C-alpha positions as CSV (number, residue, x, y, z in Angstrom):
1,M,37.8,-35.1,15.3
2,I,37.1,-31.7,16.2
3,S,36.2,-28.9,15.5
4,T,34.8,-25.5,16.5
5,L,31.5,-24.0,16.7
6,T,31.9,-20.8,14.7
7,S,29.6,-17.9,16.7
8,K,26.9,-17.8,13.6
9,G,26.4,-21.5,15.8
10,Q,28.1,-23.1,12.0
11,V,30.7,-26.2,12.7
12,T,32.7,-27.7,9.8
13,I,32.5,-31.3,8.6
14,P,35.6,-33.3,8.8
15,Q,36.2,-33.8,5.0
16,A,37.0,-37.7,6.4
17,L,33.6,-37.5,7.9
18,R,32.4,-36.5,4.9
19,Q,33.3,-39.1,3.0
20,Q,32.4,-41.9,5.0
21,L,29.1,-40.3,4.8
22,G,28.7,-39.4,1.2
23,L,28.4,-35.8,1.6
24,S,29.0,-32.8,-1.5
25,T,28.7,-29.8,-1.3
26,G,25.5,-28.1,-1.0
27,Q,23.6,-31.4,0.3
28,A,21.3,-31.2,3.2
29,V,21.9,-33.0,6.8
30,E,19.7,-34.1,9.6
31,F,20.1,-33.3,12.8
32,D,19.2,-35.0,16.3
33,L,19.9,-35.6,19.6
34,S,20.5,-39.1,21.7
35,A,17.4,-39.9,24.1
36,D,20.5,-38.7,27.0
37,A,20.8,-35.8,25.2
38,T,25.2,-36.3,25.0
39,C,25.1,-37.5,21.2
40,I,24.7,-35.7,18.4
41,L,23.3,-38.1,15.1
42,L,23.6,-36.5,11.6
43,R,22.6,-38.0,8.5
44,P,22.2,-37.5,4.6
45,A,18.6,-36.0,4.9
46,P,16.2,-37.2,2.3
47,S,15.7,-35.9,-1.4
48,A,12.7,-34.2,-2.1
49,R,12.8,-36.9,-4.3
50,Q,12.1,-39.7,-1.0
51,S,9.8,-37.8,0.9
52,A,6.2,-38.4,-0.3
53,K,5.7,-34.5,2.3
54,Q,7.7,-33.2,-0.9
55,G,5.3,-33.3,-4.4
56,F,2.2,-32.7,-2.8
57,G,0.0,-30.8,-4.4
58,M,2.2,-31.4,-7.9
59,V,-0.8,-34.1,-9.1
60,K,-3.4,-31.5,-11.4
61,V,-6.8,-32.7,-10.6
62,S,-8.6,-32.4,-13.7
63,G,-12.1,-31.1,-12.1
64,P,-13.5,-30.7,-8.5
65,H,-10.8,-31.5,-6.3
66,V,-13.2,-32.6,-3.3
67,A,-15.9,-35.2,-3.8
68,P,-18.6,-33.4,-2.6
69,D,-19.6,-35.4,-0.5
70,W,-17.2,-34.4,1.8
71,D,-16.7,-31.1,1.0
72,A,-17.7,-29.4,4.3
73,A,-18.4,-26.5,3.3
74,Q,-21.7,-27.6,1.2
75,L,-22.6,-29.4,3.5
76,L,-23.9,-25.9,6.1
77,K,-25.6,-25.0,2.7
78,P,-29.5,-25.3,4.1
């Protein structure tokens, strides 16, 4: 399969390949380069639900956010 790189650096992923990968419009994809830089790996990016980093800060906490014994500012007070 061949595709042409546009002036904006965009490439159209052929329909047959999109179907094999299960890609749909608007879906994020992840690129990776092989160690010898001869091959680009394309795969669907993990969804926000699958990424632990995406959930950081979503849990509401009542009370102090940091335990007093772990608060560096409290350690600096005279």
